[in-house]
PAGUFI-954869 format. One line per 4 residues: number of its first residue (from 1); their letters; for each residue y negated, x, z negated of C-alpha. Coordinates in steps of 0.2 Angstrom, whole numbers, padded with zeros to 4 digits. Layout:
BEGIN
NUM> a> Y,X,Z; ...
//
This chain:
BEGIN
1> mesv> 0054,0007,-0036; 0057,0016,-0019; 0049,0002,-0008; 0032,-0004,-0015
5> vaiv> 0024,-0018,-0005; 0006,-0015,-0003; 0004,-0035,-0003; -0008,-0044,0007
9> tpfl> -0021,-0056,0000; -0019,-0074,0009; -0034,-0083,0010; -0037,-0102,0012
13> dske> -0049,-0108,0027; -0063,-0107,0015; -0059,-0089,0013; -0054,-0090,-0006
17> idkq> -0038,-0084,-0012; -0023,-0095,-0008; -0015,-0094,-0024; 0001,-0104,-0019
21> afin> 0004,-0093,-0004; 0002,-0077,-0014; 0015,-0084,-0026; 0027,-0087,-0011
25> llsl> 0024,-0069,-0005; 0028,-0063,-0022; 0044,-0073,-0022; 0049,-0066,-0005
29> qldn> 0047,-0049,-0010; 0057,-0051,-0028; 0071,-0061,-0019; 0073,-0046,-0006
33> gtgg> 0073,-0033,-0020; 0057,-0026,-0018; 0054,-0012,-0031; 0036,-0013,-0035
37> ilva> 0020,-0024,-0030; 0003,-0017,-0026; -0011,-0029,-0027; -0028,-0026,-0020
41> gttg> -0025,-0011,-0010; -0032,-0009,0007; -0019,-0021,0014; -0025,-0033,0001
45> espt> -0042,-0031,0008; -0050,-0024,-0008; -0066,-0020,0000; -0071,-0038,0001
49> ltse> -0063,-0044,-0015; -0073,-0044,-0032; -0066,-0036,-0047; -0063,-0053,-0054
53> eklr> -0053,-0058,-0039; -0044,-0041,-0040; -0039,-0045,-0058; -0033,-0063,-0054
57> llqi> -0022,-0056,-0041; -0015,-0045,-0055; -0014,-0059,-0067; -0004,-0070,-0055
61> akqr> 0008,-0055,-0050; 0012,-0051,-0068; 0016,-0069,-0071; 0028,-0070,-0057
65> cetr> 0035,-0054,-0057; 0038,-0053,-0076; 0050,-0039,-0078; 0058,-0039,-0062
69> apvy> 0046,-0027,-0054; 0031,-0017,-0060; 0014,-0021,-0053; 0000,-0010,-0048
73> igtg> -0017,-0012,-0044; -0029,-0003,-0033; -0044,0001,-0044; -0052,0016,-0036
77> tnct> -0069,0015,-0028; -0083,0027,-0024; -0092,0024,-0040; -0083,0032,-0055
81> knsv> -0091,0020,-0068; -0084,0005,-0059; -0068,0012,-0057; -0066,0015,-0074
85> dltn> -0072,-0002,-0080; -0059,-0010,-0068; -0045,0002,-0073; -0048,-0002,-0092
89> kard> -0047,-0022,-0088; -0032,-0019,-0078; -0024,-0010,-0091; -0028,-0024,-0104
93> lgad> -0020,-0036,-0092; -0003,-0027,-0092; -0005,-0018,-0075; 0010,-0005,-0074
97> galv> -0002,0007,-0065; -0017,0009,-0054; -0019,0016,-0037; -0035,0027,-0035
101> vvpy> -0040,0032,-0018; -0051,0047,-0015; -0069,0042,-0017; -0076,0036,0000
105> ynkp> -0093,0037,0010; -0104,0047,-0003; -0093,0063,0002; -0092,0071,-0016
109> sfeg> -0087,0090,-0017; -0069,0092,-0023; -0076,0095,-0041; -0083,0078,-0041
113> iyrh> -0067,0071,-0035; -0058,0079,-0048; -0070,0074,-0062; -0069,0057,-0054
117> faei> -0049,0056,-0056; -0050,0064,-0073; -0063,0051,-0080; -0052,0037,-0073
121> akvg> -0036,0044,-0081; -0044,0045,-0098; -0040,0025,-0098; -0023,0029,-0100
125> lpli> -0014,0019,-0087; -0002,0028,-0075; -0011,0033,-0059; -0006,0035,-0041
129> vyhh> -0018,0047,-0032; -0021,0040,-0014; -0025,0051,-0001; -0030,0043,0016
133> pgrt> -0042,0054,0026; -0044,0041,0040; -0051,0029,0027; -0061,0040,0016
137> gitl> -0067,0054,0027; -0061,0068,0016; -0045,0078,0019; -0039,0086,0004
141> sphe> -0029,0103,0005; -0012,0104,-0004; -0019,0115,-0018; -0033,0101,-0021
145> vtrl> -0019,0088,-0022; -0010,0099,-0034; -0024,0100,-0045; -0026,0082,-0046
149> ceie> -0008,0079,-0048; -0011,0090,-0064; -0023,0078,-0072; -0014,0069,-0086
153> nvfa> -0007,0051,-0083; -0006,0055,-0064; 0012,0050,-0061; 0013,0048,-0042
157> ykes> 0004,0052,-0026; 0002,0042,-0009; 0000,0052,0006; -0008,0042,0022
161> ssdl> -0011,0057,0033; 0001,0063,0046; 0002,0080,0040; 0020,0083,0036
165> dsle> 0017,0103,0034; 0005,0099,0020; 0016,0086,0012; 0031,0099,0011
169> siis> 0018,0111,0003; 0013,0097,-0010; 0031,0091,-0013; 0035,0110,-0017
173> kvnq> 0021,0111,-0030; 0021,0094,-0040; 0033,0085,-0051; 0026,0068,-0047
177> kifs> 0034,0055,-0036; 0028,0055,-0018; 0025,0040,-0009; 0023,0038,0011
181> gedf> 0008,0028,0015; 0011,0031,0035; 0025,0017,0040; 0028,0027,0056
185> llss> 0032,0042,0047; 0043,0034,0033; 0060,0043,0037; 0051,0060,0041
189> misk> 0041,0060,0025; 0057,0056,0016; 0066,0070,0024; 0052,0081,0017
193> gavg> 0055,0074,-0001; 0046,0058,-0003; 0055,0045,-0014; 0050,0030,-0005
197> sisv> 0034,0021,0002; 0019,0010,-0003; 0021,0000,0013; 0012,-0013,0025
201> manl> 0028,-0018,0034; 0037,-0022,0019; 0027,-0038,0018; 0036,-0044,0033
205> ipsd> 0053,-0036,0034; 0056,-0032,0015; 0075,-0031,0015; 0077,-0020,0031
209> winl> 0062,-0009,0024; 0072,-0006,0009; 0088,-0002,0020; 0077,0009,0030
213> ikas> 0072,0020,0014; 0090,0020,0007; 0097,0026,0025; 0084,0039,0025
217> kggr> 0087,0046,0008; 0106,0045,0010; 0105,0056,0026; 0113,0041,0037
221> vkev> 0105,0047,0053; 0112,0034,0064; 0107,0019,0053; 0089,0027,0052
225> erle> 0088,0028,0071; 0095,0011,0073; 0082,0003,0062; 0068,0013,0067
229> kqyr> 0072,0007,0086; 0075,-0010,0081; 0057,-0011,0074; 0047,0001,0083
233> nlle> 0038,-0011,0095; 0034,-0023,0082; 0025,-0009,0071; 0016,-0003,0087
237> avfs> 0011,-0021,0090; 0005,-0025,0072; -0004,-0008,0070; -0012,-0010,0088
241> tvnp> -0027,-0018,0077; -0035,-0011,0061; -0024,-0015,0045; -0022,-0029,0038
245> vgik> -0027,-0040,0053; -0010,-0037,0061; 0001,-0040,0047; -0007,-0056,0042
249> yals> -0006,-0063,0060; 0012,-0059,0059; 0015,-0066,0042; 0006,-0083,0048
253> ltgl> 0018,-0084,0062; 0032,-0086,0048; 0021,-0100,0041; 0020,-0090,0024
257> iksn> 0002,-0089,0025; -0013,-0092,0036; -0020,-0077,0046; -0037,-0079,0038
261> vrlp> -0046,-0062,0034; -0065,-0059,0027; -0078,-0052,0037; -0083,-0039,0043
265> lvep> -0063,-0041,0048; -0060,-0054,0061; -0043,-0059,0068; -0035,-0050,0082
269> dqsi> -0039,-0055,0100; -0027,-0065,0111; -0017,-0051,0119; -0013,-0043,0103
273> keri> -0008,-0059,0095; 0003,-0062,0111; 0011,-0046,0108; 0015,-0048,0090
277> rsem> 0022,-0065,0094; 0033,-0058,0108; 0040,-0044,0097; 0044,-0056,0082
281> enlk> 0052,-0068,0095; 0063,-0054,0102; 0069,-0049,0084; 0072,-0068,0079
285> ii> 0060,-0067,0065; 0052,-0083,0071
//
């Protein structure tokens, strides 16, 4: 389960979910050995998916993956009741776990955040605590993260800040699995003790992403440097616009999906498209 893909949600031109394209994406991941699938995360455009659509993605993924890879679902919102309800339904549909982001926009105190996670944890589904200050506007201290990880049923923690010192402190205090949520910092986070990643780029290069994780964990410095150098320009191109706009455009160039996103997201401008295409051509991905 070292490499979990935060899988994109493909849309038809009507902006409805493209079921066949989604199945094809799942097949690509399974065929390349990806260890876990996360549906309806940020990369899956969770803010513009209905609860029914999130659960439908879960159902499709469970049917396609069977026992080959666990399937997780993003159920965290800034409403505790809605998050609990969605987590309950996900549990009943066989989800292997739920990714729960720190509540955003309403800016609760840490006591409110703690109670939010504690209520969701009562559902009984294994939880991944998701810390992304850039998306939520809230930065947790290592002590606060440790408290959240002490909640029963929390089995993992996803770190999407760039604070490696805090990460090192957290890893020294908790027993949960730690996943990198920052693709640029994957090898650095693994060097601090992360077990793997919940990744955007794994959508496009699943096999080499697994190789990078294994090389990082195995201390194979030259291989890590080679892979990071190989893909650095592509990562910079994909992330030169807001996620998941860049990765969906990159995937569209392979023919797997259309680059459609839902408003308020829009497709990248022409200069970014050309940059992504150029890097993919250089790497012979297309």
